[in-house]
Structures are given as structure tokens and as C-alpha cells.
C-alpha positions in Angstrom: 0.7 -41.7 3.0 3.0 -41.4 6.1 6.2 -41.4 4.1 9.4 -43.4 4.6 11.7 -43.0 7.5 15.3 -41.9 6.5 16.6 -43.5 9.6 15.6 -47.0 8.4 16.8 -46.3 4.9 13.6 -45.0 3.3 13.4 -42.3 0.6 12.3 -39.0 2.1 10.6 -38.0 -1.3 8.4 -41.0 -1.9 5.1 -39.5 -0.6 3.0 -36.6 -1.7 3.4 -34.5 1.4 7.1 -35.0 1.7 7.8 -34.0 -1.9 5.4 -31.1 -1.6 7.1 -29.8 1.5 10.5 -29.9 -0.2 9.0 -28.0 -3.2 7.4 -25.5 -0.9 10.6 -24.8 0.9 12.7 -24.4 -2.3 10.1 -22.2 -4.0 9.4 -19.8 -1.1 13.0 -19.5 0.0 14.3 -18.9 -3.5 11.5 -16.4 -4.3 12.2 -14.4 -1.1 15.9 -14.3 -1.8 15.3 -13.0 -5.4 12.7 -10.6 -4.2 15.2 -9.0 -1.8 17.7 -8.7 -4.6 15.2 -7.3 -7.1 14.0 -4.7 -4.6 17.3 -2.8 -5.2 16.2 -2.6 -8.9 12.8 -1.2 -7.8 11.0 -4.3 -9.0 7.9 -5.9 -7.5 8.0 -9.3 -5.9 6.1 -10.9 -8.8 9.1 -10.4 -11.1 11.3 -12.3 -8.6 8.7 -15.1 -8.2 8.4 -15.7 -12.0 12.2 -15.5 -12.5 12.5 -18.1 -9.6 10.1 -20.4 -11.5 12.0 -20.0 -14.7 15.3 -20.7 -13.0 13.9 -23.8 -11.2 12.2 -24.9 -14.4 13.6 -26.6 -17.5 15.4 -23.4 -18.6 18.1 -23.6 -15.9 18.0 -26.0 -12.9 16.1 -28.5 -14.9 19.3 -29.3 -16.8 20.9 -30.5 -13.6 20.9 -34.3 -13.6 18.4 -35.7 -11.2 16.7 -32.4 -10.4 13.6 -33.1 -12.4 13.4 -36.7 -11.3 13.5 -36.1 -7.6 12.2 -32.5 -7.0 9.7 -31.7 -9.7 8.8 -35.1 -11.3 6.0 -35.3 -13.9 2.9 -37.1 -12.7 -0.6 -38.0 -13.8 -3.5 -35.6 -13.1 -5.6 -38.1 -11.2 -6.1 -37.9 -7.4 -3.5 -40.6 -6.7 -0.7 -38.3 -7.7 1.9 -41.0 -7.6 5.4 -39.7 -6.6 8.2 -40.0 -7.6 8.4 -40.4 -11.4 9.4 -44.0 -11.2 6.3 -45.0 -9.1 3.2 -46.7 -10.4 0.9 -44.2 -12.3 3.7 -41.9 -13.3 4.0 -40.9 -16.9 7.4 -41.5 -18.5 9.6 -38.7 -19.4 9.3 -39.6 -23.1 5.5 -39.1 -23.2 4.8 -36.7 -26.1 1.6 -35.2 -24.7 3.1 -34.2 -21.3 5.8 -31.5 -20.8 8.8 -32.5 -18.6 7.6 -30.4 -15.7 4.0 -31.2 -15.1 1.4 -31.1 -14.2 2.7 -31.0 -10.6 -0.6 -31.9 -9.0 -0.2 -31.0 -5.3 1.8 -27.9 -6.0 -0.8 -26.8 -8.7 -3.7 -27.3 -6.3 -2.1 -25.1 -3.6 -1.1 -22.5 -6.2 -4.6 -22.2 -7.6 -6.0 -22.1 -4.0 -3.7 -19.1 -3.4 -4.8 -17.6 -6.8 -8.4 -17.6 -5.8 -7.6 -15.7 -2.6 -5.4 -13.3 -4.5 -8.0 -12.6 -7.1 -10.3 -11.7 -4.2 -7.6 -9.3 -3.0 -7.4 -7.7 -6.5 -11.2 -7.3 -6.4 -10.9 -5.6 -3.1 -8.3 -3.2 -4.5 -10.5 -2.3 -7.5 -12.6 0.5 -5.9 -15.5 1.8 -8.0 -14.9 5.3 -6.6 -11.5 5.2 -8.5 -13.3 5.0 -11.8 -15.6 7.9 -10.9 -12.6 10.3 -10.4 -11.6 11.8 -13.7 -14.2 9.6 -15.3 -14.2 11.3 -18.8 -10.4 11.4 -19.1 -10.1 7.9 -17.6 -12.5 6.4 -20.1 -10.7 8.0 -23.0 -7.3 6.8 -21.8 -8.6 3.3 -20.9 -10.4 2.7 -24.2 -7.4 4.1 -26.2 -5.0 1.9 -24.2 -7.1 -1.1 -25.1 -8.1 -0.3 -28.7 -4.7 0.2 -30.1 -3.0 -2.8 -28.4 -6.1 -4.9 -29.3 -5.7 -3.9 -33.0 -2.0 -4.5 -33.0 -2.5 -7.8 -31.2 -5.0 -9.0 -33.8 -2.5 -8.3 -36.5 0.4 -10.1 -34.6 -1.8 -13.1 -33.8 -2.0 -14.0 -37.5 1.8 -14.3 -37.7 2.0 -16.2 -34.4 -0.8 -18.6 -35.5 1.0 -19.4 -38.8 4.5 -19.9 -37.2 4.6 -21.0 -33.5 1.0 -20.7 -32.3 -0.7 -24.0 -33.0 -2.9 -24.6 -30.0 -2.7 -27.9 -28.1 -6.4 -28.3 -28.2 -8.0 -29.0 -31.6 -11.3 -27.3 -30.5 -9.7 -23.9 -30.4 -10.5 -21.8 -33.5 -8.4 -19.0 -34.8 -11.0 -16.4 -33.8 -10.7 -17.5 -30.2 -6.9 -17.4 -30.4 -7.0 -13.9 -32.0 -9.2 -12.5 -29.2 -7.1 -14.1 -26.5 -3.8 -12.7 -27.9 -5.4 -9.2 -28.3 -6.7 -9.3 -24.7 -3.2 -10.3 -23.5 -1.8 -7.3 -25.3 -4.3 -5.0 -23.7 -3.8 -5.9 -20.1 -2.7 -3.4 -17.4 -1.7 -4.7 -14.0 -3.7 -2.5 -11.6 -2.2 -3.9 -8.3 1.4 -3.4 -9.5 0.6 0.0 -10.8 -0.8 1.0 -7.4 2.3 -0.2 -5.7 4.6 1.8 -8.1 2.5 5.0 -7.6 2.8 4.5 -3.8 6.6 4.1 -4.0 7.1 7.1 -6.3 4.8 9.2 -4.1 2.4 9.9 -7.0 -0.7 8.4 -5.5 -2.4 11.8 -4.9 -0.9 13.5 -8.0 -2.7 14.1 -11.2 -0.7 11.4 -12.9 -1.7 8.9 -10.2 -5.4 9.7 -10.4 -5.5 9.5 -14.2 -3.5 6.3 -14.3 -5.5 4.6 -11.6 -8.9 5.6 -13.2 -7.8 4.3 -16.6 -6.2 1.1 -15.2 -9.3 0.3 -13.2 -11.5 0.6 -16.2 -9.0 -1.3 -18.3 -9.0 -4.1 -15.8 -12.8 -4.4 -15.8 -12.9 -4.5 -19.6 -10.1 -7.0 -19.8 -11.6 -9.4 -17.3 -14.9 -9.3 -19.1 -13.2 -10.1 -22.5 -11.2 -12.8 -20.8 -14.3 -14.4 -19.4 -15.8 -14.3 -22.9 -12.7 -16.0 -24.4 -12.6 -18.7 -21.7 -16.3 -19.4 -22.0 -16.0 -19.8 -25.8 -12.9 -22.0 -25.5 -14.6 -24.3 -23.0 -18.0 -24.4 -24.6 -19.1 -27.3 -26.8 -21.1 -25.0 -29.1 -22.2 -21.4 -29.7 -25.5 -22.0 -27.9 -23.7 -23.3 -24.8 -21.4 -20.3 -24.8 -24.5 -18.0 -24.9 -26.0 -19.9 -21.9 -22.7 -19.4 -20.1 -22.7 -15.6 -20.7 -26.3 -15.3 -19.5 -25.7 -17.3 -16.3 -22.4 -15.4 -15.7 -24.0 -11.9 -16.0 -27.0 -13.0 -13.8 -24.5 -14.1 -11.2 -22.6 -10.8 -11.3 -25.9 -8.9 -11.1 -27.0 -11.0 -8.1 -23.7 -10.3 -6.3 -23.8 -6.5 -6.9 -27.6 -6.0 -6.4 -28.3 -8.4 -3.5 -25.2 -9.4 -1.7 -23.3 -6.0 -1.8 -26.2 -4.0 -0.1 -26.6 -6.8 2.5 -22.9 -6.6 3.3 -23.1 -2.8 3.4 -25.9 -2.9 5.9 -24.1 -5.3 8.1 -20.9 -3.3 8.0 -22.7 -0.1 8.9 -24.4 -1.7 11.9 -21.1 -2.9 13.3 -22.3 -6.5 13.3 -19.2 -7.7 11.5 -16.8 -6.3 14.1 -15.4 -8.0 17.2 -14.9 -6.1 20.5 -11.4 -5.0 19.5 -12.6 -3.6 16.2 -11.2 -6.4 14.1 -13.2 -9.0 12.1 -14.2 -12.0 14.2 -13.1 -15.4 13.2 -16.7 -16.3 12.3 -16.9 -13.4 9.9 -13.6 -14.3 8.3 -14.8 -17.9 7.9 -18.1 -16.8 6.3 -16.1 -14.6 3.9 -13.7 -17.4 3.0 -16.6 -19.8 2.4 -18.2 -17.1 0.1 -15.0 -16.7 -1.8 -14.7 -20.5 -2.5 -18.4 -20.9 -3.2 -18.1 -18.1 -5.9 -15.0 -19.7 -7.3 -16.7 -23.1 -7.5 -19.7 -21.6 -9.2 -17.7 -19.8 -11.9 -15.7 -22.9 -12.6 -18.8 -25.0 -12.7 -20.4 -22.9 -15.4 -17.3 -23.1 -17.6 -15.5 -19.8 -17.0 -12.7 -20.1 -14.4 -12.2 -20.1 -10.6 -10.5 -16.7 -10.7 -13.6 -14.9 -11.7 -15.5 -16.0 -8.7 -12.9 -14.7 -6.3 -12.6 -11.4 -8.3 -16.3 -10.8 -8.3 -16.6 -11.5 -4.6 -13.8 -8.9 -3.9 -15.6 -6.3 -6.0 -18.8 -7.0 -4.0 -17.3 -6.2 -0.6 -18.4 -2.6 0.3 -15.7 0.1 0.9 -17.0 1.3 4.3 -15.6 1.1 7.9 -12.3 -0.1 6.4 -13.9 -3.5 5.8 -11.6 -4.4 2.8 -8.5 -3.4 4.6 -9.4 -5.4 7.8 -10.3 -8.5 5.9 -7.3 -8.3 3.7 -5.0 -8.1 6.8 -6.4 -11.4 8.0 -5.4 -13.4 4.9 -2.7 -11.4 3.1 0.3 -12.8 4.9 -0.3 -16.4 4.0 -1.4 -15.5 0.5 1.5 -13.2 -0.4 4.3 -15.0 1.3 3.3 -18.6 0.8 0.5 -19.4 -1.7 1.1 -16.7 -4.4 4.8 -17.5 -4.9 3.7 -21.1 -5.6 1.4 -19.9 -8.4 3.9 -17.6 -10.1 6.7 -20.0 -9.6 4.5 -22.7 -11.2 4.1 -20.3 -14.1 7.9 -20.1 -14.4 8.1 -23.9 -14.2 5.9 -24.1 -17.3 8.1 -21.6 -19.1 10.7 -23.3 -21.2 13.1 -20.9 -22.9 14.7 -23.9 -24.5 11.5 -24.3 -26.6 12.6 -21.2 -28.5 15.0 -23.0 -30.7 15.3 -20.9 -33.8 15.5 -17.4 -35.1 11.8 -17.3 -35.9 10.8 -17.9 -32.3 13.1 -15.2 -31.0 12.0 -12.9 -33.7 8.4 -13.4 -32.5 9.6 -12.6 -29.0 11.1 -9.2 -30.1 8.0 -8.5 -32.2 5.6 -9.2 -29.3 7.5 -7.1 -26.8 7.9 -4.2 -29.3 4.2 -4.2 -30.3 3.0 -4.5 -26.7 5.1 -1.5 -25.7 4.2 0.6 -28.7 0.5 0.0 -28.4 0.2 0.9 -24.7 2.8 3.7 -24.4 1.8 5.5 -27.6 -1.9 5.2 -26.8 -1.4 6.3 -23.2 0.8 9.3 -24.1 -1.5 10.8 -26.8 -4.8 10.0 -25.1 -3.7 11.6 -21.9 -2.3 14.7 -23.8 -5.4 15.2 -25.8 -8.1 14.4 -23.2 -6.6 15.6 -19.9 -4.3 18.4 -21.3 -1.3 16.9 -19.4 2.3 17.9 -19.9 4.5 15.7 -22.1 6.2 14.5 -18.9 2.9 13.5 -17.3 1.7 11.9 -20.5 4.9 9.9 -20.9 4.5 8.7 -17.3 0.9 7.7 -17.9 1.9 5.8 -21.0 4.5 3.7 -19.3 2.3 3.1 -16.3 -0.4 1.7 -18.5 2.2 -0.5 -20.1 2.8 -2.4 -16.8 1.3 -5.8 -17.2 2.7 -7.7 -14.2 0.9 -10.4 -12.3 -2.5 -9.8 -14.1 -0.9 -10.7 -17.4 0.6 -13.9 -16.0 -2.8 -14.9 -14.6 -4.3 -14.4 -18.0 -1.6 -16.5 -19.7 -2.1 -19.4 -17.3 -5.8 -19.3 -18.0 -5.0 -19.5 -21.7 -2.6 -22.4 -21.2 -5.0 -24.4 -19.1 -7.9 -23.7 -21.6 -5.7 -25.1 -24.4 -5.6 -21.8 -26.3 -1.8 -21.4 -25.9 0.9 -23.9 -26.4 4.1 -24.0 -24.3 6.1 -21.9 -26.8 3.6 -19.1 -27.2 3.1 -19.1 -23.4 6.9 -18.7 -22.9 7.0 -15.8 -25.4 4.2 -13.9 -23.6 5.7 -14.6 -20.2 9.0 -12.9 -21.4 6.9 -10.0 -22.7 5.1 -9.6 -19.3 8.5 -9.6 -17.5 10.0 -7.0 -19.8 7.0 -4.6 -19.8 6.8 -4.9 -16.0 10.5 -4.6 -15.4 10.9 -1.3 -17.3 8.0 0.5 -15.7 9.3 1.4 -12.3 12.8 2.5 -13.4 11.3 4.7 -16.1 8.9 6.4 -13.7 11.7 6.9 -11.2 13.9 8.4 -13.9 11.2 10.8 -15.2 10.4 12.2 -11.8 13.8 12.0 -10.1 15.4 13.9 -12.9 12.8 16.6 -12.6 13.4 16.9 -8.9 17.2 17.2 -9.4 16.7 20.1 -11.7 15.4 22.1 -8.8 18.2 22.7 -6.3 17.3 21.9 -2.6 16.0 24.8 -0.7 15.2 27.0 -3.7 12.2 29.3 -3.3 9.6 29.8 -5.9 8.3 33.2 -6.9 5.3 34.6 -5.0 5.9 32.1 -2.1 5.3 33.2 1.5 8.3 34.1 3.6 7.5 31.5 6.4 7.1 27.9 5.3 6.0 25.1 7.7 5.8 21.4 7.3 3.4 19.2 9.3 3.6 15.4 9.5 0.4 13.7 10.3 0.0 10.0 11.2 -3.4 10.1 13.0 -6.1 11.4 10.6 -8.2 12.5 13.6 -5.8 15.4 13.9 -6.6 16.8 10.5 -9.2 19.3 11.8 -6.6 20.7 14.1 -4.1 21.0 11.2 -6.5 22.9 9.0 -8.1 25.2 11.6 -5.9 25.5 14.7 -2.3 25.2 13.3 -2.5 28.3 11.1 -3.2 30.5 14.2 0.1 29.3 15.8 2.2 30.5 12.9 2.8 33.8 11.1 -0.1 35.3 9.1 1.8 34.9 5.8 2.9 31.3 6.4 2.3 28.4 4.1 1.8 24.9 5.5 2.5 21.7 3.7 0.8 18.8 5.5 2.0 15.3 4.8 -0.3 12.5 5.7 2.2 9.6 6.1 1.5 5.9 5.5 4.1 3.2 5.7 3.9 0.6 2.9 5.4 -2.8 2.5 5.0 -5.9 0.4 1.5 -6.4 2.0 -1.3 -5.3 -0.4 -3.3 -3.7 2.4 -0.6 -1.1 3.0 -1.0 0.5 -0.4 -4.7 0.2 -1.1 -6.0 3.3 -2.9 -9.2 3.4 -0.8 -7.2 4.3 2.3 -5.3 7.1 0.5 -8.6 8.4 -0.9 -10.1 8.5 2.6 -7.1 10.4 4.0 -7.3 13.1 1.4 -11.1 13.4 1.7 -10.6 14.2 5.4 -9.1 17.5 4.3 -12.3 18.6 2.4 -10.3 18.8 -0.7 -10.8 21.0 -3.7 -8.4 20.1 -6.4 -6.8 22.9 -8.2 -4.6 21.7 -10.9 -1.4 23.6 -11.6 0.4 23.4 -14.9 3.0 21.0 -13.5 0.9 18.8 -11.3 -2.1 18.3 -9.0 -1.4 20.4 -6.0 -4.3 20.5 -3.6 -5.6 23.5 -1.6 -8.2 23.8 1.0 -11.4 25.7 1.2 -12.7 27.1 4.5 -16.3 26.6 5.3 -16.8 30.2 6.3 -15.7 31.8 3.0 -15.7 29.7 -0.1 -13.6 32.3 -1.9 -10.8 32.3 0.8 -8.3 29.4 0.7 -6.5 28.2 3.7 -2.7 28.1 3.5 -2.6 24.3 4.0 -1.5 22.0 1.2 -2.1 18.3 2.0 -0.1 15.5 0.4 0.0 11.8 1.0 3.5 10.4 1.6 3.4 6.6 1.2 6.8 4.9 1.6 8.6 2.0 3.1 11.2 4.4 4.4 9.1 7.2 6.0 11.7 8.8 8.1 14.4 9.2 5.4 11.8 10.4 2.9 10.5 13.0 5.3 14.0 14.2 5.9 14.5 14.5 2.1 11.3 16.6 2.0 12.7 19.0 4.6 16.0 19.5 2.7 14.3 20.0 -0.6 12.2 23.0 0.5 14.2 24.5 3.5 11.2 24.8 5.8 11.3 27.3 8.6 9.8 24.8 11.0 8.9 21.2 10.9 6.2 19.8 13.1 5.7 16.1 13.9 2.8 14.5 15.8 2.6 11.7 18.3 -0.5 10.3 19.9 -0.2 8.8 23.5 -3.7 8.0 24.5 -4.7 8.2 28.2 -6.1 4.7 28.3 -2.7 3.5 27.1 -1.1 5.1 30.2 -3.8 3.7 32.5 -3.6 0.3 30.7 -7.4 0.2 30.2 -9.1 -1.1 27.1 -8.9 -4.1 24.9 -5.5 -5.8 24.7 -5.4 -5.9 20.9 -6.3 -2.2 20.7 -3.7 -1.3 23.3 -1.0 -3.2 21.4 -1.9 -1.4 18.2 -1.7 2.0 19.9 1.6 1.1 21.5 3.0 0.3 18.1 1.7 3.6 16.6 3.3 5.5 19.5 6.6 3.6 19.1 6.7 4.5 15.3 6.0 8.2 16.1 8.7 8.4 18.7 11.1 6.6 16.3 10.5 9.4 13.8 11.1 12.0 16.5 14.4 10.3 17.4 15.4 10.2 13.7 14.8 13.9 13.3 16.7 14.8 16.5 19.7 13.1 15.1 19.5 14.1 11.5 17.5 17.4 11.0 19.7 20.5 11.3 17.0 23.1 11.8 14.5 23.5 14.6 11.4 21.4 14.8 8.5 20.6 17.1 6.5 17.5 18.2 2.8 17.8 19.0 1.9 15.3 21.7 -1.8 14.7 22.0 -3.6 12.3 24.2 -7.3 12.4 23.1 -9.2 14.5 20.7 -7.8 18.0 20.3 -9.6 21.3 20.0 -9.9 22.7 16.5 -9.2 26.2 17.7 -6.5 27.8 19.9 -7.2 30.8 22.0 -5.2 30.2 25.3 -1.6 29.0 25.4 0.6 28.0 28.3 4.3 28.4 27.8 6.5 26.5 30.3 9.8 28.4 30.6 12.9 27.5 32.7 15.4 30.1 31.3 17.7 27.5 29.7 19.8 28.2 26.7 18.2 25.4 24.7 14.8 27.1 25.1 15.8 30.1 22.8 14.0 28.5 19.8 10.8 27.9 21.8 11.1 31.4 23.2 11.2 33.0 19.8 8.3 30.9 18.6 6.1 32.0 21.5 7.1 35.7 21.1 5.9 35.6 17.5 2.7 33.9 18.7 2.1 36.6 21.3 1.8 39.2 18.5 -1.6 37.5 17.6 -4.2 39.6 19.4 -6.7 36.7 19.4 -4.5 34.4 21.5 -3.8 34.7 25.2 -0.3 33.6 26.3 0.3 32.5 29.9 4.0 32.0 30.9 4.8 29.6 33.7 8.3 30.3 34.9 10.6 30.5 38.0 10.5 33.6 40.1 14.1 34.5 39.1 13.2 34.6 35.4 13.1 38.1 34.0 10.5 37.8 31.2 7.9 40.3 32.2 9.6 43.2 30.2 10.4 41.1 27.2 6.9 40.5 26.1 4.2 42.5 24.3 0.6 41.6 23.7 -2.0 39.6 25.6 0.6 38.0 28.0 0.4 37.0 31.7 3.2 35.6 33.9 2.7 32.9 36.6 5.6 32.1 38.8 6.4 28.6 40.1 9.4 27.1 41.8 9.2 24.0 39.6 7.4 24.9 36.4 8.2 21.7 34.5 7.0 19.5 37.4 3.8 21.5 38.1 2.6 22.6 34.7 -0.2 20.1 34.7 -2.0 22.0 37.5 -2.0 25.2 35.3 -3.2 23.4 32.1 -6.9 23.0 32.9 -8.0 26.2 31.1 -5.6 26.3 28.2 -5.8 24.8 24.6 -2.1 23.9 24.2 1.1 23.7 26.3 4.4 24.8 24.7 7.8 24.0 26.1 11.4 23.8 24.9 13.5 20.7 25.1 17.2 19.9 24.6 18.3 17.4 22.0 21.0 16.2 24.4 18.6 15.0 27.1 15.3 13.1 26.6 14.1 13.6 30.2 11.9 16.6 29.5 10.5 14.9 26.4 9.7 11.7 28.1 8.0 13.3 31.2 5.9 15.5 28.8 4.9 12.7 26.5 3.9 10.3 29.3 2.2 12.9 31.5 -1.4 12.1 32.4 -2.8 15.3 31.0 -5.5 15.6 28.3 -4.1 19.0 27.0 -1.9 18.7 23.9 1.7 19.7 24.2 4.0 21.2 21.6 7.6 20.3 22.4 10.1 22.5 20.5 13.7 21.5 19.7 16.3 24.1 18.6 18.7 23.7 15.8 21.1 20.8 16.0 24.4 21.5 17.9 25.4 18.4 19.8 26.8 15.5 17.9 25.7 12.8 20.4 22.1 12.7 21.5 20.2 10.4 23.8 17.6 8.0 22.4 14.1 9.6 22.3 12.3 6.3 21.4 9.4 5.4 23.7 8.7 1.7 24.4 6.6 -0.4 26.7 9.0 0.0 29.6 8.5 3.8 29.5 4.7 3.3 29.4 4.8 0.8 32.3 6.8 3.2 34.5 4.5 6.1 33.7 1.5 3.9 34.5 3.0 3.0 37.9 3.6 6.7 38.7 0.1 7.7 37.6 -1.5 4.9 39.7 0.6 6.0 42.7 -0.6 9.6 42.4 -4.2 8.7 41.9 -4.1 6.4 45.0 -2.6 9.2 47.1 -5.3 11.6 46.0 -8.0 9.1 46.9 -6.5 8.3 50.3 -6.0 12.0 51.3 -9.6 12.8 52.3 -9.6 9.9 54.8 -6.3 10.9 56.5 -7.1 14.5 57.2 -10.2 14.0 59.4 -8.4 11.4 61.6 -5.6 13.9 62.3 -8.0 16.6 63.3 
């Protein structure tokens, strides 16, 4: 239908597409507004989306005259989808077998389309390697957090069945209803849990590892049980249900045994990559077709479309960042557009007005209480007994396992569509899912923030080294330099805390556990648990009994700069080191356009962190600027010295470095500088009229260049960062004195200017051999 023209007096809501577009605008806009507000309460976006649906549904806005009739009119479920409610084919409002809000056919189709893709994303996030970590403890916690809620859910289901739980479908038996209610009580939302761990910086802690392992196993068991329940509910007989199980498990085996190895071989060969390293459009199209084919197959055998997408996600191998790259190609449209439609649609089906008496509200309180007790108690005591955690850690694990989130809502919608749940029971369990998810993040923040506040900022622990350094790493290729070269630049009794930073957002690809796991594995980790948490130390390849003084941590946050500054204040580090990568092909504008743009963005983020620290960090700090791969050892150092007052911090740093007998220090300074008598150790002095302008000619035989820079002027920093020299530079800034500083952010204009200067120099060098002979 083309719709009616308002200009000629037509109704703008009398066609499917017009009405759907209005619904889409209202749902997405309202969901994003609420998500922004709920973010201040540390709540995931799914809470806002469901609340948006409840408010738009019969519980709130549905009471506004004309809102139901014109915005969310009830329609038939056939393909004609006549709109609005007064059109031919519409079902009257008084129909007893149809709720006032649905089914909304077009909106539901798009919502389920987004759900299929999102279940694929959930499958991508569920890494099998997660379950292997802390396998014994994870199995005990997972089984405990399913067994107790399952048992309590079985008991509660009897009361619900006898009071408010009569299923709309006559084919549903009490045994099916009991299993479904028990499964709904046993759910743990793995995606929401991963997001909470990222925001609370617990992803690489002992609590995070145990919770992720247990939640991953819990999810697998829950999806299997849900498949069983749906198959039984949709089956005509016990024999047909048995056939469904056989076909389903054969399908899963085929995907894991045949398809997964084939995808792994293709990923390793690089066949799936385009020239710029991303997935080609053909590959994305093949993956999408595979997702929808799997969803169609699982629906055709009587299970549900969600299982096809989920199994396809689990099948994708976790190599060459294949899950992350594919997720980035679809997540924006899924998370911002399609998924809000699904969860808002869940809210539209939720009618709080159906809870009309004290019995119904008593069931609500009972369900919430039983759900919390079952998960939290099981999580606390199973973690305490199996993993020997502290009570603080055990409590955190219990509340994390109690988070039900979007997975619970997906399960409830499946039960509603299968006829296992009626509208009243569906509403009760939606409220339970909201409450259990809502309390998780604030409780975890309270438990750990309170512990941090008990330790005053800058306090020093017993038996801690005198010199403490903090290293911030964005590029994981720098990790060998951090573990092997950086300790030689500092004092022998120093301790280095290396933070591998990763910015997270509402996009699922930014907080995938696989990427965090790969970051930490780059450090050749050996976990050594302390009594209060999972600190990580390193083992050197030369001596397995000697441990490096480098402690790596992953810092995932949506506010990297402010969180890093908080870290510096909490421990009073003697020096803080940042890193920034400015690749040579970026300066020469060579390479693929997409790759250059990504590198430009990474450089801009790093320089933004530098600018933030210059304006907010009180103590001295340094920025390591590296162009290409850096050497994992440091033996020769070039110090560029101009005898300015702001270089005193850099001067003291290099003097301490010169006491290391294994390092040769070469000082490049002006002839008037009196530095010869100030130094001891393996030090040589080279004089130059313009040391800052000419240091590149002296950098061919050194491993690193060190120079001091003023916070009040960015000229030295910019010339050093954008110099066409492969040797890494360590730019040191002294303690903060000036109130007003220049901007140290690097942008495309700076790179373009540097590229022009570099091209001009290279052209002069290439022309010089032709000019000299002609003059002779």
C-alpha cells in the first residue's frame, strides 16, 4: 500500500508501512531517552527498553483515549495485517481471545528478526574457553545456581498453577508448566553480566572469572532445558517430541563437528578477510544467510527461531578476531533499532492492570523473593566452599548470578508464544526480571566501591617497593616492550602496574570477553591468587622461579581518561607512562584508506588521553611515542637536552637511568650546556647547535630517544610525535605548575602538515645528487 496523502485529506496511519514507521519512531526514541536516564542509575539499556514498552502499553499510555486505536491497534495475524483497527479484517476490541495490544504483526516480525540476530550475538559472546577457565569451580557454582532455583521454582509453580497460572493453550500440561517456571527461575543473563563486569573493572579479577565461567555453563544448560520445554509444548505426542530432540541434537552436532572446523580453516587462511582486514560484504552476506537458514530450520522442527541463531553464533570460531569483526558489521542496526522493538514489544504485552487483587501481587512478591534467594544463596555458598573465596567475593558472585536481564525476557516471550504462560503470569515474571536485573549493578558497585574507600588514596602497603610506576597500554603489540624493556628504564626495586585499556560502550563488541582474554594472554600470564583477589604476576622465560615486577590489568571503561586518573590518585605512582602509536605509513599517507582512518582514530584517542593528563595530573609523567614495532630490549639511549627549566624532571630520570651499567646514554645538547661533570656511568656527550631539530640524525644507532617537554607549549611534543623517525621517543613532562596549557590533541590537520614537510624533505634529498654534478 502506498498510503494516503495528508495534503488531500488522507489518514497518515491507514497503511502498514506508515503505522509501522510511527511505531518505530516512538519506540526507538522513547527507549533511547530512557536508556540515557537509566544510565545514571548504572542500569543496562534492556531495562530502559522494557520499561519503555510497559509505559507505552496498557499499563500507562494505553489508558490515553485514542492511543491504542491509532498507534498500536489490535489486528489479525494473517498476512493482510489490516490497519487501523476499524479496517476490514481487524478484530474488535471486545474479542475475548485477543489482548488489547496485539499481536502487532509488522512490529512483531521486525522484533523477531532482530531477536534472531541478537541470539547470534549472544552465541558469539559465549566462548567455550570461558568455561574451561576455573572449570571445576565454575561447574559447582553453575549447577548449584541452577539446582536450588529449579527446586524452589518447582515448588512455586504449584501455587502459581492453582491461582493465576492457567495456560491459554489446553494442550499444555502441568509438567510442562513446572519445567518452564523452574527454567525461568534458573536463568542468568550472560551478556548483561559481562557488561557489568566490564563497567566495574572486574573482568580480569577472580570474581569475574568465576562468575563468567559459571554463567556460561548456566546459559548452556538453560538453553538446552528451554529447547526441551518448547519442543514438548509444540509436540503433538511424546513420540514427536522424541523425534524433535534427535533432529535437534543431530543439527547441533553437524554445526560443531562439520561447519565450525570449516569456518576455522577459512579464517586461518585469511580467505574471509578483505584487503583492509575487515570482512567483505560477500562474507557478511553468507553469514547472514547461514543465520537465517539455521533459524528457519529450528523453527521448522518445532523448537524456536532463537535456537538457530544461538547455535550459529556458538559455531563461529574465536580466531583472528572473527566474532568481533562480524559483530561490528551488524551490531549497530541490531542494538539501536531492532532489539528495542523486541523488548518494547515485550513491554507492550505486559499489563500490570491484569494484577487486580492481592493474590496476584502476593505472587509477584513471592516470585521475586524466591528468585533472589535461590540464586544469591546458592551463589554465595557454592563459591565459598568450592573456590575458597572471601565473603565479599562470594556475595558479589551470588548477586551476579542473580542477574537475569534480557535472557529471561527472551525465555518469557518464548513461553508466551508457545502458550505455556498467560498474560498475568508473563507480567509477574517480567517484573521479577526487571527487579533482579535492576539490583545487580548497584549492589556490585556498592560492595567494591565501599572497599576501595576504606583504603585512603596514596596509602602504601607493607613490603611494597619504593618506586611505583604505572604504564597505560592501548596497542597490545607493545606488551613485549612493557614486560622486557620497560623494567630496565626504571629503578631496580620498582614495581610496574600495566593497564591494558579498552573503551566500552553500548555496543556488544566492545565488551566481549574473548578480547579481554587475548589481551591478558599476551602477557604470558601465571595467575597467583592473593587472599583478596586475583592479582596477576609475570614469569620470565629465562628463570621460571624469578618473577618480573610487572602486574597487568585490563581496564575497560566508557570513561577511560577519568578512570585512569582515579587510578593514579589511588596509588600515588612515582611516574605514569602513556603510549601513543603514530605509524610511519600514516605520516606518508600510504596504505588502505579504511586502515589509515582506523589508525588516525587510535592516534587521536591516545593524544586525547595525553592532553587530559597534562591538564589534570599533578605529578610528572611520560608518553612513549612509537611508530612501528619497538625493540624488546634497551641498551642505547639518546637524551635530547636543551638546558631548559622544564627539563629537570627528564634530567633526573636520565641520571637514574645512567646508573645502570648495562645501558649506554648519549646526551645531545648545545655547546654551552655544562653537563659533562654532572654525569656518572657509561655516558657520552654530543654537541649540536640545534639538538631538538637535529636529533633524528643521531638516532640511527639508539633504542630509544628521551626528551623533556613543557606542559605550557605543545610545539616540542607535536614535532616529536610527527617526526618521520622509526626510533621510539619517550617524552617526559614535569609536575604540573601552569594553570593554562595548550591543547596537545593531534588531528588530521597535524598529520597532513607533517606529511607535507616529510614529502618536501624527501624530494630535496632525491634531487640533491642531480644538482651537485651540474654545478661542478
